[in-house]
Each structure stands twice: as C-alpha cells, then as structure tokens.
N, C-alpha and C positions, 0 to 999 in steps of 0.2 A: 547075486549081481557081480560073483564077484568075474565073471568071465568077458563081462562086461566092464568092470574095472582094469582087467589088466589090455582091452581092449584099446581103451582109452590113452594109456600109458602107450602104446604104441604109435596109437595116432599124436599127439601130445611130441613123443619124437620125430617126426616126419613127417609136422606140416607146417605149414607157413604161407595159411591161408592159400592155396594154389588156383591165384586166378585163371582162367581160361577166356580169351581171347575169339570177337568172332562172334557171339550170339549165345543163342538156348541150345546146348546141348540138344545132340538129333537123337528123337526119340523120348526124350526126357521131358517132354513139356508138362509143368505142374499145372494142377487144377487152381482156379483160385476163389478163395471166400471170403463170407466179411463179418466178424463179430463183433455182436452190440455191447462193447466194450464201457465199461465203468469209468467216466469221465473225470469225476476227481477224487482217488481212491484216499485218501485224507482227509475225508471230510466226514465228521460224524456227529451231525444237529439233529440227524432224527430225520430228516426230508429223503423224498426218495432219490435215490442220485442222477443227475442225467446221465446221458451213456451220449456216446457217438460208434457209428460204425470203422474198425477197425482191421484194415486189410491185411491178407494172408493166403499163406502159399500151400500148397502139400503134393508130393510126390511120393507115391506107394508103390511103385513101380515093383521094389525089390522087398519090400516088407515083408516079413515074417507075422503075420499077428496071433493075437496071444491066442489059443488053448483053453479051455478050460480054466482060466485064471489065470495060466501058464504063460509068461509072457517070452514071445521066440526072437525078437529083437525090438531092437534101444530106439530110442527117438532122439534123431539131430534133429539139434533148434539154433536156425540162425537170430542173433539179435538182430534185428536191423537196424542203421545207423542212419545218419544225416541223408536221406535218396528214394527212390522208387526201389520199393522193393523186388520187383522183376530186373532191373536192372545188377544189383545182386547177388542175384538168380544166378543169372545168366551170367554173372565172371566167377561163380564162386564152384566152378565142375572139379575140385577136391575132394566138397560134400557128396554132389549131387549125382556124380557120376563114377567117383571111385568108393568109398566109406558105404554110399548109401547099399550098396551092392556086395563088400565084403563083408558088413554089418547086416544085415538082412535086417533095415533099416529103416522107417517112417523119416521122411522129409520134411521142415515144417522151417518156412520160413516168415519171421514178423515183420511186419513194417512198425516205422517207431511212427510213431501218433507226430503229426504235423508236417510228414513228409508226404510222396506219392499222392496217394487218392483216400490217407487218412486224416482226414481235414476234420477237427472236428467243430467246427463252426464254418466250414465250406470256403466261400473265396474270401471269407469275415477271419480266417484265425490267425493269419500274423495283424492283426489292429493290436493297437496297446492293451485293451480292458482283456482280450483273451489269453496273450503272450505269458503270463503264469502262470499257465495248463502246459507250460513245454519246458516240462525236466528230464533231465535222467530218471528221479524219481519214482516219477508219475510211468515213464515206458516200462523201467523195470516190472511197475505190479500189472502193466500193463503186460507182460510176457509173463508173467505170473499167473490170473485172472485168466490168460486162452489157456495157456497149459495143461491147465486145474478143468477147463473146459475141455479141452478135445481128451484129456485121457478116461473123462466121463463117457465120452461123445463115443470112444472107438475101444471101451471095455480096455483100455492100456493101464489101468492102477497102477499092475505089480514092474512094467517097464521103464527101465533108467533112462536117464534123457542126460545128453550132453551136449552142452551148449556150443557155440562154434560163433567167431565175428569176427574182424581185422578194423584194425585203428581203433574208433570211437568204438564201432560195433564191438570189438575185441575189446573194448572196458566195460562196455556194458557185461558182455559173455562173463568178462571173471566177474562185475560184482553180484551178476546174474546168480554165480556160486555162492558167492560171502554171505547175501543179506538172503537167498532163498539155499538154503541147504539144502530141506524137508523136499523139495523138486528136482535138485540137479546136484548129480553123482561125481559133475565135475566139467570143467570148460577149455577149448582150447581156443585165447584169447592172442593171436596173431598182431605180430606187428603195433601192442596197445600201450602205450607209454603209461601207464595206469598209476605210477609213481612219480611222472613229473609235475607235482605240484609244488607252491610257495612251501619249505617249512620241514622239505624229505630229506632233504641233503643230495640230491638230482639238480646238476646245470641247468639252469634255464636254457644254454650254451646248445646243450646236448643232441638234439634231433640236430638244429644246422650242424655241428661238427663231423655226424654221421654222413647228413646229405653232401657237402666239401670232400671228404675224403670216400666218398662212389665216384667225382670226378678227377680226383686227383688219383686211384686206382688206375683210371681211364687211359688218364695221361696229365703227368705232373706238371702238365704248363696252364690244363685249362683252365684251373680254380682262377692260376695269378693271371690268366687274361680275363676273363669272368670281371675279375675286383677292378683290374685296369678300365677297362671298361665303362664300371660304374661312374667312374672317377674322372673318365672324360665325359660321359654322357653328362653332368651336372655339369661341368663346365661349358660343354658346349649350352644347353638349358641357359645360360645367362645372358643368348643375345639373341633376337629373333630371326638370322641370319641360322646360328643354330640350330632352333629351334624346330625353321623349317626343315635343313639336313636330320635333322634327328627321325623327324615327319614323315621324310624321303626313305631314308635309310631301311627305317622298320613296316614301311608300307602300310603307316597307321589307316585307320576308314575317317578319322577325323585329327585336323590339325593341332598339334599343340601351342598353345598360347603363350605360357606361365612356366615358370620355375613347378608350381605346383602342381600342374600336367605330367611336364617332365620324372618330378619325383611319383605320380601314380603309373607313368612309364618304366619307370623302377621295381616298383611293388611286383606289376605286372612281370618284367623279367626275373623277378626273383623265385614268383610262383613258379614260373613252367619250370625253371633250374631243380628248385624244393621237387617240382612234382615228378621229375623225369625219376630223382632219383627215389622215391616211397614207387616207384612202378616201372623199375628198372628188372623186366621179365625180361624171360631168355627169348621168347618169342612172343610175335605181335600180335597186341591185344587192343583194348577200346576200354577199359576201365575206366579210366580219367579225358582220357582224349583219345585218337586212333594214331596208335604210333607203331614203329618197328619192334623187332625184338632187340635186347640193348641199344634202351634208347640211348642212354648214356654216352655207350660208346662213340654212336651213331654222333650222338652232336660233336662231341669232341674232335669230332673226326672232321665233322662241316665247319665248323668253327676256326681249326689250324689251315684246311686248303684256301675257306674262301681267304680268309686274315692274311696270309702270302701274296693272294691276286689281286683285292680287293678294297682289303686294308680292316683294324680291328672291328671297330661299331659292325661293320656289316658279316664280319666270323661270325659277333654274337646275335646277327641277328638271324641267320641260317643256322645258327645251334638251335633258338627256341623255338625256331618255326618246324626242329622235327618234334617238337609238345601242339603248338597251336596250329598248326597246317605240315603237315607230313603228308598229307597225298593232296594238296595245294587244290584241295576244295574251298578254301575262300580268297576272295581278291583281293582280299584288304584286311589290316588285322585291326580287330575291337581290342582296346585293354581293358574293357572294362567286364569284361567275359573272358573268366580264368578256370574253368572245367564245364563239363559234360551238362546242360538240362536236367539230365539227370539226378540232380544234386538239389537237395531243394536251400529253397531261397532260409527258411530260419535258421542257418549253421551260423549263420553271426549273431544272433539273439541268443545260441546256445554259446556260446562264443567262452561263457564265464566255467563249461567244463572241464575247460584244460584249466583254469584259472585264472581272474583276474587282471594277475601280475605279466602272464604269460600273453593274454594279448592287447594289454596295452606298450608290449616293450616293441622294438625295433623288430623285425623280421628279418635275422639275420643267415650269412650262409656262412660259416666257419670254416678255418682247419682246425685242426689240436691246438695248436697255440693262436688262440685271439686277435693278438696283435702282431698276425704276421699280413705278410701282403697276403697272403690266400682269403684273408677274410672280407668278404664283403655285409652289409647289413645296409639294409634299405628298412623305412617305418612301415608298415602295411595300416593304409588308409579305412582301408572297409573293416577291417576289425577295430579298431580304434573307436570311428562314426559308429561301431553298431553299441561299444560296451560306452560311449557318450551320452547313448539312448536310455540304455538299461539301468547304468550308475551315474548318469550326471557329471563325472571329470575322469580325468585321466592324468591330466600331466604331473602329478605330484609324479608318476608313476616312470616318468619316460627322460632318459637321458638329458642333459644340456645342448 
C-alpha cells in the first residue's frame, strides 16, 4: 500500500475537489446500482434488520483489476452528501476524469440515505416518525457496509480505499477515515468544516468572514455596498410603498406584504452571495446554480455598474442575479428557492450536524472585523424553522 499512500499525499496536495461544470464527463458515464442496505445499523434486539435500496454509481473504465489477489489499482470512494449522487458525480471531474486514470482506480459514488433515490421510506421518508434514521452516523455505516460488499463482489479485498468529499461530504470523508480506519487508508476532505462546532475554539463567524473576504478581494467596495443595501432594504420594508418598490426592484414572483417577507428576502440575498463565494470557480459551472467563471467578480462588476446608473438596490439585484438567474431562464425570482433541485429537502433536518448553535444563529457575511461596516448579517429563517421542529426551541441562542 506504500505506492497508494504516496499517491494519496500527492492527491491531498493538489485537491480542492475540482468541480467540473456542464454535465457528465464525456465517455465516462457511470453504472447505476442499488444495494440492499441495513436501515438501522445500531439496533441489537435480535430481530432481522429492516433494509432499504441504497443507490450507488461505479465507473471502472481505467481500473486495473486485482490479479490473483494482488491489487493493481485502488478504490476511490466518494461519500455522498445532501443531494442526488448523479449531480455530485457530474460535478466532480477531478476524481472521475483525472485521478481514476492516473491511479488506474475503481470509482464509487455512494448516495447519502434520504437523498436522491435512496429514500428508505419512499415518499414518506420525511415524515416525523421516520426522520430519526437520517443521521451522519447511519450514513457512515451505510458506506462501510457497501464498501465491504463491493470489495468482496469485485475480489478487491486487498485494494486500498481513498475517500473523497466536499463540504458536508468532506466531513463525511474525514469521519469515514476516523471511524473506519480499517476500511479507508486516507481521505481528502475539501472545504470541510470538520472543526466548526461549539467548543472547538473555531469562531462561528469564520465561514462568513471568508465569504466576505472573497468579495473584498474582487472589489473592496463590493461588501460595503452590500452591507449598506441590507440596511436600506429593511428601511424600505417599513412602508407599503417601500415593499412594493422592493418587489419590483428584485423582480419577485410574489409581492412582499410585510417586514417578515422582507426578512425572507434578506436571507435569500445572503444565500446568493455566500453561495457565490463557495463556488467561485474560474470556469463556468452549474454545481449549485448555472453561473459564469469567477462569479464573485462578475457580481461585483454588475453591482458597481448598475449602482452608478440606477441605484444601490438595483445594483445588488443585478449582482445576486449572477447566482440566481445569470442566463435569464426565469421570468421572476422565487425567494423560496435557494439552490438547484438536485439538493434534497432533508438538509434542513440535518442542520444539527453543523451544531445546534450554528444553525440557529444569524447567518452573517462579515469582514475580518465583525463590527466593521462590511458586516452583513441576516437571520436564516429556513434553518431556524427546521431546528424548531427537531429541538423545539431556539430563542435562547439568538442575539436580542
């Protein structure tokens, strides 16, 4: 395994999970399979465990299969996160088109339970009585069970496994290595906030500081203008005339009726800006929404140009359109839509993975100095609502 260990170090040095835009890599279409997976891995009452169909994809075009029990190529195992696994396969070209060939590897993408087609209870999966089975611990055990099955099925018991993932999937990849070190020799956890939990010493503002700095690098004035626009938005929301103007300026599908609606608009805007920071790739991509290369720069340029000719809020509307409607495919903006439909609705219920504290806080975009003019913070009502369902109360964690 020395050769593969050295290869892993090279991979780790190079990788930021290079997301390829524009669909499935040409000629590298995966095979779709289903594994009859254990539903509850931590039930020990002696009864036959319930099972469900767990979806996974494989791509073996470049794999050098084992010969007489001797492994010739490793297994690259993608730990699926909060969405359809085909969507992640189509947008992780570094693994599917580069590493698979360089390492002569078998590629496996496993879907996360409760997402995509891996619904343990079908269309009843998101009912209250079934959500207890939606945990990262159960998902990791799914990965382990599937991996053991595949190694036996492919006669690849001696082949080392490298786990890959990004964001929440990156956290899973890291945890997979930690919790199942006998199955995984290493993992590459890209953009994975594995330490962003209460009590670790990591500031709850870190993600938003990075997001704001991304905009500041494109244009120092850009985050300052965005912050000012949020203040102006809430001022306008105090009157019926102001709400009507906001509805028109942001081309909303449904009119804003009160300040609560305006707060939802603020959260929608905040999501657009932070999402652009997360997927600020140098090439066009459709990972979260169809966007151009360097979307943060494009957004800041749109803000600066439109602000000069039409006004600040119009500039912010043009900027956030780079995320939500860059190719003008929508006639109006629905502020209940945050991401592509490939993301599953179970994510709000899994919010506690990033800790109860983070999911009930305000969602800010902040500069390095939180009290500075660049700090933008809006409460994320979607996550608050989800946590209220799961935990029952949130107010004691929210600033006054």
